[in-house]
N, C-alpha and C positions, 0 to 999 in steps of 0.2 A: 869855142868850137871853130876850128880853122876851116872846116869844109862848108861852112855857111856862106853863101854868096851874098845874100841880101835878106834882111828880115825886118819886120815891123811888129811892135807890141800891140796886142789886142787882148781884151778880157775874155774869159770863158763865158760867153753870153749865149742865150738861146739861138740867136742868129748864127753864131759860130758853130754850135752843135748841129744845127740843121744843115749847114752848108758843108761842113767837113767830116761829120761823124755819122749821122743818119738822118736823111731828109724825111723818112717815113714816120718818125716818132711824133706823137701828139704833143701839144703844148705842155700838158701835165706830165708826160713821161720825160720830156726834155727838162722841165723844171726839177723833177725829182733826181734826174741824173746829175744835174749841176750841183744840187744840194749834197748828193752822195760824194761827189768829187771834192766839194768844199770841206765837208765834215771829215773826210779821211785823207785829204791832201793828195788826191790821185790826179795824175796827168793823163787824160785819155789819148793825147797825141803821142805818148810814149808807150801806148798799149798797156797802160796800167789799169785801164777800165774800158769796158766795151758796152755800148748801147746797141743791143741786137734786136732787129726787127726787119723781117723780109717782106712784109705786106702790111697794108694799113688795117687789115682785119685781125692781125696777130697782136697779142699783148707783148709789149717789149720786155726783154730780159736784161738785167743789169749784172754783169759779171766782171770779176777782177782778173787781170792778166796772170798767166800761170806762174810767173817768177816773182810776183809781188809779195806773196806770203813769205817765202824763204828770205828774200832780200830784207824785208822789214824785220823779221824775227832776228836775223843775223846782226842787225844794228842795235838790238836791245841789250843793255848791260846784263840783265838777269837771264837771258837766254843761254842755255847750257847744252844745246845740241838736241838731236832727235834720232830715233830709229823708226823705220817703217818697212812694211813688207806685205806679203799676201798670205791668205789662209787657204790651204788646199787639202783635199783628201787624196793622199798619195796612193801609189800602186799597191800598197799593203793594206789599204782601207783605213789608214790612220789619219786623223786631223792633224795637220802640220802647220806651224807658224814659221814662215820662212822670210828672212830679211831680203829685201830687193823685190824684183818682179819676175823671177824665174819660175816657170811652170813647165814641168817635164811632160812629154807626150804620155797620154794615158791618165794623167792626174786630172782631178776636177777642181777648178778654181771656184771657191765659195765665198770669198770675201777679202777684206784688207784690214790691216792693223797699223797703228802708229803710237809711239811714245814720245812725248815732248818733256824736256827737263828744264826746270827753272832753278837758278842758284839760290833763290830765297824761299823755295818750297821744299819741305822734307820729302814729299812724295811726288812723283812725276804724274803727268796727265796721260791717260791711255784711252785710245779710241779703237773700236772694232766695228766694221760696217759690213753689211751683207751685199753680195754682188747683185742678187735678184732685186733688191730694193732700189739700186741706183742705175741699173742698166737702162739706157735711154733708147727709145724706139721712134721710128718715123710714124706718120699717120697711118700707113698701111701695115704697121706691126713689125716691120723689118728693123733689126738693130741698126742704129746709126753706125757709120763706118768706123768711127773711133772706138766704139764699144765692141764692134765685131772683130777688128784687127788687132787691138791692143788692150783687151779688158784688164789684164793684170796691172799694167801701167796706170790705167784710169782708176781702178778701185783703190790702189795704193795711195794715189794722190788724194782721193776723197777722204780716206782715213787720216792722212797727214793734215789736211786743211782743217778737218773737224777738231783734231787734237790741238792744233795751233790756236784755233778760235776759242777753245775752252781754256787754254793756258794763258792767253793774252786777250781777254774780252774787250778791253778798251782799245787795243790796237786794231782788232779785226772785226769789231761789231759791224754788222750789216754788209760784210764782204763775203762773196761766194765765188768759188772757182768755177770755170766752165764745166769741169767734170761733175759738179753737183747739180747743174742745171740742164734743162732739155736742149742742149746745144751740141752740135757736132764740132768738136775742137779742130778737126782737120780742115774745116771751112773758115776758121778765124784767120784773118791776115796777121802775119807775124812781123812784117816790116813796120817800123815806126812811121807814123804819118809824118814825123820829122825827117824821114828820108825821102818822102814824096808828098809834100814838101818837108824841109828840115825844121824841126822844133828843138830848141836848145834849152830853154829854161823850165824848170819844174814849177808846178803850181805851188804857191806859197802855202804855209800851214794855215789852218783856220784862224779867222779873225784878222787876217792880213789880205791885202788885195791879191786876187788870183791873177797872175800874169803868165801868158804863154807867148812865145815868139814864133811868128809865122812869116815866111818869106812872101814878098810882094807877088811872086810868080805862082802862088798857090793855086789860083784859079785854073792855070793851064794844065795841072796834073791831077786835079780832083776827079775821081770817077763819077760818071753820070749815074742816075738811079738805075738805068737799064744795064749798065756795065757792072755795078758793084752792089746794088741794093735790092735787086729782085723786083723792081717795079717803080712806078711813079709815086712821088710823094703826094699825100692827100692832106692838105692843110686848109682848114676853114678860113675863107677870106675875111670873115668878120672878126676873127681872133688874131690879135697882134700881140707881140711880146715886147715889153719895155723893161730892159734890164733883167731882173729876175722875177718880174711881175707878169702874170698872164692877164692880158687885157680882157679876155673873155670871162674872167672870174672877178668877183667883187673884192673890195679891199680886205674884208674880213676873211673871205675864202683864201686869199693869198697869205694873210697873216697866220691862218690856221695851218696851212701847208708848211710854212717856214718853221712854225713852232713844233709841229709833229716831227719834221726831219731833224730838228735840233735835239728833241727829246730822245729819239731813237738812233742818234749818232749817224744819220744818213742812211739808215736801213729802210729802204723803200717798202719792202714787204711788210715790215712791222707797222710802218706808217699807214699803209693801205689796209692792213688788218684792223688797225685802230678805227679807221673811218668806217669799216664794215661793222665792227662791234657797236660803235656809237649810233649807227643808223638801224640797228636791229631793235625791234620792240615787240611787246605782247599786244595782240589785238584785243581791244575792249569788247568787240562784237562776239568773238568765239573763244577768246583766251588762248589762241594759237600764236606761236612765235612767227613773226614776219622777218625774214632774213634781210639784212641790210645790203648796202652796195659799197663799191670801192671808188666811186666818182665824187670827188669833193665839189664839183660844179653843181651837183644836185642838192647840196645842203643849203637851206635858206639861211639868211643872215642871223635870224634868231637862234637857230640851231648851232651856227658857227660860234656865236657868243657863248653859249652854254659849254660847248666842247672846248673852246679856247680857254675858258676860265679854268677848267679841269687841267688842261695840258700845262698851262702856265704855273699852276700850283705845283704840279709834279716836277716841273723844271726847277722851281725854287727849292723844293725839298731835295732834289737831286744835287743841286749846287751846294746847298747847305751841308749835305752829307759829305760831299767831296772836300769841303773846307775844314771838316773836323780833324783834330789830331788823330793819329793812328790808334792810340790807346782808347779813344772814345768810340771810334768806329767798331772796335772789337767788343 
């Protein structure tokens, strides 16, 4: 990269995430974001992944950069192209499937569709999604700017991403586009942090050391929380992060988090859902279900051991299945 003036190698650590990506994220959210990037080989400095959180009271959202899906699919030997468009009720009152994002005045946009082709599959993967199901709104009920100004583009992209995820589950497991999440895409920065500062090297694939290149002058151009994050960071002083370990958690809690992220391919939602399921129980007093929580810090070590045993068994079974010859899998 000839336009890099000066750079130094650093690992993608919690400290780096807090400093350059989002200082408002909690230790657990930072941990899961790093695990997602590791599992899927995403480089957040190239805007391949976003950790979105605008206040310490808000739950973080993990989304993938808008171009990542198409770029990754295009590199797959079995990918054989796609078609995508919108579903409208035209001026004659007919439901029409139209390629692209064109909606004529007077027509009603009702959804999006996409078809993804694989060279090794006889039938393509098709997805159809409803506009009403995915329209994102602000707290006051008003449509987010992106859904208000370009709904056809947004719903087409939702359908395409869903079709790609179904066609290539191993490549896109746990990855969600901004259009699928409660995020206003018009507010997402499009410049690479690598341009302010420059980042040149991609994160290595899983099981290798994740290396990013950050210039020494990075501190001079990083936005303050007031300028770019919507508020001050709120970090508990007694919780420190060492490597990929959260000091505020026990060793077993950390091991369980790592195992869950590995099992679900970096899909943070599935990992948190699993924590919630495992902490749900039936009350012996009245026989009612007591809903679980999504905070691993609340699970005692005894509970961690029980869940960890299950997760590791599932990991072993999953790896054993992946190692089987193709004819045995079928």
